[in-house]
Each structure stands twice: as structure tokens, then as C-alpha cells.
TORMAR-75001 format. One record per residue (C-alpha): residue number from 1; x, z, y. Coordinates in steps of 0.2 Angstrom, whole numbers, plus 5000, padded with zeros to 4 digits. Each point is the difference from the previous one (the first is absolute). Layout:
<atoms>
<atom><nr>NUM</nr><u>X</u><w>Z</w><v>Y</v></atom>
...
</atoms>
This chain:
<atoms>
<atom><nr>1</nr><u>5486</u><w>5205</w><v>5526</v></atom>
<atom><nr>2</nr><u>4985</u><w>5005</w><v>4989</v></atom>
<atom><nr>3</nr><u>5012</u><w>5002</w><v>4985</v></atom>
<atom><nr>4</nr><u>5011</u><w>5011</w><v>5010</v></atom>
<atom><nr>5</nr><u>4986</u><w>5011</w><v>5006</v></atom>
<atom><nr>6</nr><u>4994</u><w>5002</w><v>4982</v></atom>
<atom><nr>7</nr><u>5017</u><w>5004</w><v>4994</v></atom>
<atom><nr>8</nr><u>5002</u><w>5013</w><v>5014</v></atom>
<atom><nr>9</nr><u>4983</u><w>5007</w><v>4995</v></atom>
<atom><nr>10</nr><u>5006</u><w>5002</w><v>4982</v></atom>
<atom><nr>11</nr><u>5016</u><w>5009</w><v>5006</v></atom>
<atom><nr>12</nr><u>4990</u><w>5012</w><v>5011</v></atom>
<atom><nr>13</nr><u>4988</u><w>5004</w><v>4986</v></atom>
<atom><nr>14</nr><u>5015</u><w>5003</w><v>4988</v></atom>
<atom><nr>15</nr><u>5009</u><w>5011</w><v>5014</v></atom>
<atom><nr>16</nr><u>4984</u><w>5010</w><v>5002</v></atom>
<atom><nr>17</nr><u>4997</u><w>5002</w><v>4981</v></atom>
<atom><nr>18</nr><u>5018</u><w>5005</w><v>4997</v></atom>
<atom><nr>19</nr><u>5000</u><w>5012</w><v>5015</v></atom>
<atom><nr>20</nr><u>4983</u><w>5008</w><v>4994</v></atom>
<atom><nr>21</nr><u>5007</u><w>5002</w><v>4982</v></atom>
<atom><nr>22</nr><u>5016</u><w>5008</w><v>5007</v></atom>
<atom><nr>23</nr><u>4989</u><w>5012</w><v>5010</v></atom>
<atom><nr>24</nr><u>4988</u><w>5004</w><v>4986</v></atom>
<atom><nr>25</nr><u>5012</u><w>5001</w><v>4985</v></atom>
<atom><nr>26</nr><u>5008</u><w>5017</w><v>5005</v></atom>
<atom><nr>27</nr><u>4982</u><w>5007</w><v>5002</v></atom>
<atom><nr>28</nr><u>4996</u><w>4994</w><v>4982</v></atom>
<atom><nr>29</nr><u>5015</u><w>5008</w><v>4992</v></atom>
<atom><nr>30</nr><u>4997</u><w>5016</w><v>5010</v></atom>
<atom><nr>31</nr><u>4982</u><w>5000</w><v>4995</v></atom>
<atom><nr>32</nr><u>5005</u><w>4996</w><v>4982</v></atom>
<atom><nr>33</nr><u>5013</u><w>5015</w><v>5000</v></atom>
<atom><nr>34</nr><u>4987</u><w>5011</w><v>5007</v></atom>
<atom><nr>35</nr><u>4987</u><w>4996</w><v>4987</v></atom>
<atom><nr>36</nr><u>5013</u><w>5002</w><v>4986</v></atom>
<atom><nr>37</nr><u>5003</u><w>5018</w><v>5007</v></atom>
<atom><nr>38</nr><u>4982</u><w>5003</w><v>5001</v></atom>
<atom><nr>39</nr><u>4997</u><w>4995</w><v>4982</v></atom>
<atom><nr>40</nr><u>5012</u><w>5013</w><v>4995</v></atom>
<atom><nr>41</nr><u>4992</u><w>5013</w><v>5011</v></atom>
<atom><nr>42</nr><u>5014</u><w>5000</w><v>5013</v></atom>
<atom><nr>43</nr><u>5001</u><w>4997</w><v>5018</v></atom>
<atom><nr>44</nr><u>5014</u><w>4994</w><v>5011</v></atom>
<atom><nr>45</nr><u>5000</u><w>5017</w><v>5009</v></atom>
<atom><nr>46</nr><u>5002</u><w>5009</w><v>4984</v></atom>
<atom><nr>47</nr><u>5016</u><w>4991</w><v>4995</v></atom>
<atom><nr>48</nr><u>5016</u><w>5010</w><v>5002</v></atom>
<atom><nr>49</nr><u>5017</u><w>4993</w><v>5003</v></atom>
<atom><nr>50</nr><u>5012</u><w>5014</w><v>4995</v></atom>
<atom><nr>51</nr><u>5003</u><w>5014</w><v>4988</v></atom>
<atom><nr>52</nr><u>4990</u><w>5016</w><v>5002</v></atom>
<atom><nr>53</nr><u>5011</u><w>5013</w><v>5010</v></atom>
<atom><nr>54</nr><u>4998</u><w>5013</w><v>4986</v></atom>
<atom><nr>55</nr><u>5005</u><w>4987</w><v>4986</v></atom>
<atom><nr>56</nr><u>5015</u><w>4994</w><v>5011</v></atom>
<atom><nr>57</nr><u>5006</u><w>5018</w><v>5002</v></atom>
<atom><nr>58</nr><u>4998</u><w>5003</w><v>4981</v></atom>
<atom><nr>59</nr><u>5009</u><w>4984</w><v>4996</v></atom>
<atom><nr>60</nr><u>5015</u><w>5005</w><v>5010</v></atom>
<atom><nr>61</nr><u>5000</u><w>5017</w><v>4991</v></atom>
<atom><nr>62</nr><u>5000</u><w>4991</w><v>4984</v></atom>
<atom><nr>63</nr><u>5015</u><w>4989</w><v>5004</v></atom>
<atom><nr>64</nr><u>5009</u><w>5016</w><v>5006</v></atom>
<atom><nr>65</nr><u>4996</u><w>5011</w><v>4985</v></atom>
<atom><nr>66</nr><u>5004</u><w>4987</w><v>4987</v></atom>
<atom><nr>67</nr><u>5017</u><w>4996</w><v>5009</v></atom>
<atom><nr>68</nr><u>5004</u><w>5019</w><v>5000</v></atom>
<atom><nr>69</nr><u>5000</u><w>4999</w><v>4981</v></atom>
<atom><nr>70</nr><u>5010</u><w>4984</w><v>4999</v></atom>
<atom><nr>71</nr><u>4986</u><w>4987</w><v>4998</v></atom>
<atom><nr>72</nr><u>4998</u><w>4986</w><v>5013</v></atom>
<atom><nr>73</nr><u>4983</u><w>4992</w><v>5002</v></atom>
<atom><nr>74</nr><u>4994</u><w>4985</w><v>5009</v></atom>
<atom><nr>75</nr><u>4983</u><w>5000</w><v>5007</v></atom>
<atom><nr>76</nr><u>4996</u><w>4982</w><v>4996</v></atom>
<atom><nr>77</nr><u>4982</u><w>5000</w><v>5008</v></atom>
<atom><nr>78</nr><u>4989</u><w>5011</w><v>5010</v></atom>
<atom><nr>79</nr><u>4987</u><w>4994</w><v>5012</v></atom>
<atom><nr>80</nr><u>4993</u><w>4983</w><v>4994</v></atom>
<atom><nr>81</nr><u>4988</u><w>4989</w><v>5010</v></atom>
<atom><nr>82</nr><u>4984</u><w>4993</w><v>4993</v></atom>
<atom><nr>83</nr><u>5008</u><w>4983</w><v>5000</v></atom>
<atom><nr>84</nr><u>5016</u><w>5006</w><v>4991</v></atom>
<atom><nr>85</nr><u>4989</u><w>5008</w><v>4987</v></atom>
<atom><nr>86</nr><u>4990</u><w>4985</w><v>4997</v></atom>
<atom><nr>87</nr><u>5016</u><w>4990</w><v>4998</v></atom>
<atom><nr>88</nr><u>5007</u><w>5013</w><v>4987</v></atom>
<atom><nr>89</nr><u>4983</u><w>4999</w><v>4991</v></atom>
<atom><nr>90</nr><u>5002</u><w>4981</w><v>4998</v></atom>
<atom><nr>91</nr><u>5016</u><w>5003</w><v>4989</v></atom>
<atom><nr>92</nr><u>4997</u><w>4996</w><v>4982</v></atom>
<atom><nr>93</nr><u>4983</u><w>4993</w><v>5005</v></atom>
<atom><nr>94</nr><u>5000</u><w>4985</w><v>5012</v></atom>
<atom><nr>95</nr><u>5019</u><w>5002</w><v>5003</v></atom>
<atom><nr>96</nr><u>5014</u><w>5000</w><v>4987</v></atom>
<atom><nr>97</nr><u>5007</u><w>5017</w><v>4994</v></atom>
<atom><nr>98</nr><u>4993</u><w>5015</w><v>4992</v></atom>
<atom><nr>99</nr><u>4985</u><w>5010</w><v>5005</v></atom>
<atom><nr>100</nr><u>5006</u><w>5015</w><v>5010</v></atom>
<atom><nr>101</nr><u>4984</u><w>5007</w><v>5008</v></atom>
<atom><nr>102</nr><u>4982</u><w>5001</w><v>4996</v></atom>
<atom><nr>103</nr><u>4996</u><w>5004</w><v>5018</v></atom>
<atom><nr>104</nr><u>4994</u><w>4986</w><v>5012</v></atom>
<atom><nr>105</nr><u>5003</u><w>5002</w><v>5019</v></atom>
<atom><nr>106</nr><u>4991</u><w>5016</w><v>5006</v></atom>
<atom><nr>107</nr><u>5000</u><w>5008</w><v>4982</v></atom>
<atom><nr>108</nr><u>5017</u><w>5007</w><v>5001</v></atom>
<atom><nr>109</nr><u>5006</u><w>5017</w><v>5008</v></atom>
<atom><nr>110</nr><u>5015</u><w>4989</w><v>5007</v></atom>
<atom><nr>111</nr><u>4987</u><w>4992</w><v>5011</v></atom>
<atom><nr>112</nr><u>4996</u><w>5017</w><v>5008</v></atom>
<atom><nr>113</nr><u>5018</u><w>5005</w><v>5002</v></atom>
<atom><nr>114</nr><u>4998</u><w>5013</w><v>4986</v></atom>
<atom><nr>115</nr><u>5012</u><w>4993</w><v>4987</v></atom>
<atom><nr>116</nr><u>5018</u><w>4996</w><v>4997</v></atom>
<atom><nr>117</nr><u>5009</u><w>4991</w><v>4985</v></atom>
<atom><nr>118</nr><u>5018</u><w>5005</w><v>4995</v></atom>
<atom><nr>119</nr><u>5014</u><w>4994</w><v>4990</v></atom>
<atom><nr>120</nr><u>5017</u><w>5008</w><v>4995</v></atom>
<atom><nr>121</nr><u>5016</u><w>4994</w><v>5009</v></atom>
<atom><nr>122</nr><u>5016</u><w>5001</w><v>4989</v></atom>
<atom><nr>123</nr><u>5017</u><w>5005</w><v>5008</v></atom>
<atom><nr>124</nr><u>5005</u><w>4981</w><v>5000</v></atom>
<atom><nr>125</nr><u>4984</u><w>4997</w><v>5011</v></atom>
<atom><nr>126</nr><u>4990</u><w>4991</w><v>4986</v></atom>
<atom><nr>127</nr><u>4982</u><w>5004</w><v>5001</v></atom>
<atom><nr>128</nr><u>4992</u><w>5004</w><v>4983</v></atom>
<atom><nr>129</nr><u>4983</u><w>5006</w><v>4993</v></atom>
<atom><nr>130</nr><u>5007</u><w>5007</w><v>4984</v></atom>
<atom><nr>131</nr><u>4991</u><w>5016</w><v>4996</v></atom>
<atom><nr>132</nr><u>5013</u><w>5005</w><v>4987</v></atom>
<atom><nr>133</nr><u>5015</u><w>4999</w><v>5012</v></atom>
<atom><nr>134</nr><u>5010</u><w>5016</w><v>5003</v></atom>
<atom><nr>135</nr><u>5011</u><w>4996</w><v>5015</v></atom>
<atom><nr>136</nr><u>5004</u><w>5018</w><v>5005</v></atom>
<atom><nr>137</nr><u>5005</u><w>5004</w><v>4982</v></atom>
<atom><nr>138</nr><u>4990</u><w>5016</w><v>4998</v></atom>
<atom><nr>139</nr><u>4992</u><w>4995</w><v>4984</v></atom>
<atom><nr>140</nr><u>4983</u><w>4997</w><v>5008</v></atom>
<atom><nr>141</nr><u>4992</u><w>4983</w><v>5004</v></atom>
<atom><nr>142</nr><u>5002</u><w>4997</w><v>5019</v></atom>
<atom><nr>143</nr><u>4983</u><w>4992</w><v>5001</v></atom>
<atom><nr>144</nr><u>4991</u><w>5015</w><v>4993</v></atom>
<atom><nr>145</nr><u>5010</u><w>5011</w><v>5012</v></atom>
<atom><nr>146</nr><u>4994</u><w>4990</w><v>5014</v></atom>
<atom><nr>147</nr><u>4982</u><w>5001</w><v>4994</v></atom>
<atom><nr>148</nr><u>5001</u><w>5019</w><v>4998</v></atom>
<atom><nr>149</nr><u>5006</u><w>5002</w><v>5018</v></atom>
<atom><nr>150</nr><u>4987</u><w>4988</w><v>5007</v></atom>
<atom><nr>151</nr><u>4986</u><w>5009</w><v>4991</v></atom>
<atom><nr>152</nr><u>5007</u><w>5017</w><v>5007</v></atom>
<atom><nr>153</nr><u>4999</u><w>4992</w><v>5017</v></atom>
<atom><nr>154</nr><u>4982</u><w>4995</w><v>4997</v></atom>
<atom><nr>155</nr><u>5001</u><w>4982</w><v>4994</v></atom>
<atom><nr>156</nr><u>4989</u><w>4994</w><v>4986</v></atom>
<atom><nr>157</nr><u>5010</u><w>4989</w><v>4988</v></atom>
<atom><nr>158</nr><u>4993</u><w>4983</w><v>4994</v></atom>
<atom><nr>159</nr><u>5009</u><w>5003</w><v>4983</v></atom>
<atom><nr>160</nr><u>4986</u><w>5012</w><v>4996</v></atom>
<atom><nr>161</nr><u>4987</u><w>4987</w><v>5001</v></atom>
<atom><nr>162</nr><u>4993</u><w>4996</w><v>4983</v></atom>
<atom><nr>163</nr><u>4993</u><w>4982</w><v>5003</v></atom>
<atom><nr>164</nr><u>5014</u><w>4992</w><v>5009</v></atom>
<atom><nr>165</nr><u>5015</u><w>5011</w><v>5002</v></atom>
<atom><nr>166</nr><u>5010</u><w>4996</w><v>5016</v></atom>
<atom><nr>167</nr><u>5016</u><w>5009</w><v>4998</v></atom>
<atom><nr>168</nr><u>5008</u><w>4997</w><v>5017</v></atom>
<atom><nr>169</nr><u>4984</u><w>5005</w><v>5009</v></atom>
<atom><nr>170</nr><u>4998</u><w>5017</w><v>5009</v></atom>
<atom><nr>171</nr><u>4985</u><w>5004</w><v>5011</v></atom>
<atom><nr>172</nr><u>4992</u><w>5013</w><v>5010</v></atom>
<atom><nr>173</nr><u>4981</u><w>4997</w><v>5000</v></atom>
<atom><nr>174</nr><u>4995</u><w>5017</w><v>5009</v></atom>
<atom><nr>175</nr><u>4985</u><w>5000</w><v>4988</v></atom>
<atom><nr>176</nr><u>4993</u><w>4984</w><v>5007</v></atom>
<atom><nr>177</nr><u>4995</u><w>4986</w><v>4989</v></atom>
<atom><nr>178</nr><u>5003</u><w>4981</w><v>5004</v></atom>
<atom><nr>179</nr><u>4982</u><w>4998</w><v>5003</v></atom>
<atom><nr>180</nr><u>5000</u><w>5015</w><v>5013</v></atom>
<atom><nr>181</nr><u>5016</u><w>4992</w><v>5008</v></atom>
<atom><nr>182</nr><u>4991</u><w>4983</w><v>5001</v></atom>
<atom><nr>183</nr><u>4985</u><w>5008</w><v>5009</v></atom>
<atom><nr>184</nr><u>5012</u><w>5008</w><v>5013</v></atom>
<atom><nr>185</nr><u>4999</u><w>5018</w><v>4993</v></atom>
<atom><nr>186</nr><u>5015</u><w>5010</w><v>5007</v></atom>
<atom><nr>187</nr><u>5005</u><w>5018</w><v>4999</v></atom>
<atom><nr>188</nr><u>5008</u><w>5011</w><v>5013</v></atom>
<atom><nr>189</nr><u>5016</u><w>4998</w><v>4990</v></atom>
<atom><nr>190</nr><u>4999</u><w>4981</w><v>5001</v></atom>
<atom><nr>191</nr><u>4997</u><w>5000</w><v>5018</v></atom>
<atom><nr>192</nr><u>5015</u><w>5010</w><v>5005</v></atom>
</atoms>
């Protein structure tokens, strides 16, 4: 009988320990995530979940205007979460592949809904990133025609960056730096 009581006590102890761990584990991970955001100067409340309405409107105009001259583009990315940015940052570092970004989560205009990436879509549906392609056969590079239209709409082009050109990248910073966005700075235009 004594052995059974001792065995029962062990199981009760194990059950209490497991229950406590299951209760506390989510709190630990939530706290860990909050500290990670704080370290980057961010708060959970400052995080966005979608493309800025002005950028979304200009993105739609870009697709329409390029189609009008016989160029079909595909928006391959727009809003990107902090977590998705961190995963992308790992490429070529701790994960196989080539380095595609220098921006960690919270350091990209994508994380604030202010950027899109594009590619060209050929008539057969194939998606390409060929900057020399002339699919509409007008003697001009389709890629650069897209860039010109994007700039006319107010986008900045990542291909103009000297240190790390990002040719598919278009953004509207509204004059705000990443540091300002991380601190929660917004403009009337961003709040619309």
C-alpha cells in the first residue's frame, strides 16, 4: 500500500509539473517575442498587417498602366510580417540559398506595408526577373518601362540603391526612415 501511495504521489507531482509547464510555456514564448520586438524598437501595437491603402492604390495603378502598354507584371510580395522578414533574412546565412535581403524583421519597408516586389509575366504564364526582356516588342526593356511608370506613380526603386540594389523592389517611404517607422512615426498620409 505504501508503494502505491508513493507511486501515486509521483504521478500527481508529474501531472502538476506538466500542467504548470503547459500553462507557463506560452507565457514564456509571448514574453520572448515581446522582448525581441522591444530590442528592435518595436511594439506589438505598432505592427501592421496589410499594405498601406495609398501604396495598395498605386500598386493597382501600376498593374493597370503596365498592362495598357502590353506588359503583364506580377506583384510577388507586398506586406511582409516581421517573422516572414526574419525567415527571408536567414537565406544565405543560416539557411541554404543566396542572400536576398540585408533587412532583418522590422528593418524593411515591407514590414510597414510600404513596399512591393514585382516580376514580369510572359504570355505563356511564366514568371521572370529578366531585366532585358522585351515582351511587348516595342524595342524597350519591359523592366525599365515598369520602373519608369512606378517612379511616375511615386514609388522609389530599389535598383537605384548603391550598396545593395534590389531590382524587383518598389517602395513609398513618404519621407520616413526605418528608424522613424520603428518608433511609430506616421504621417497624415500614412494614417488615411
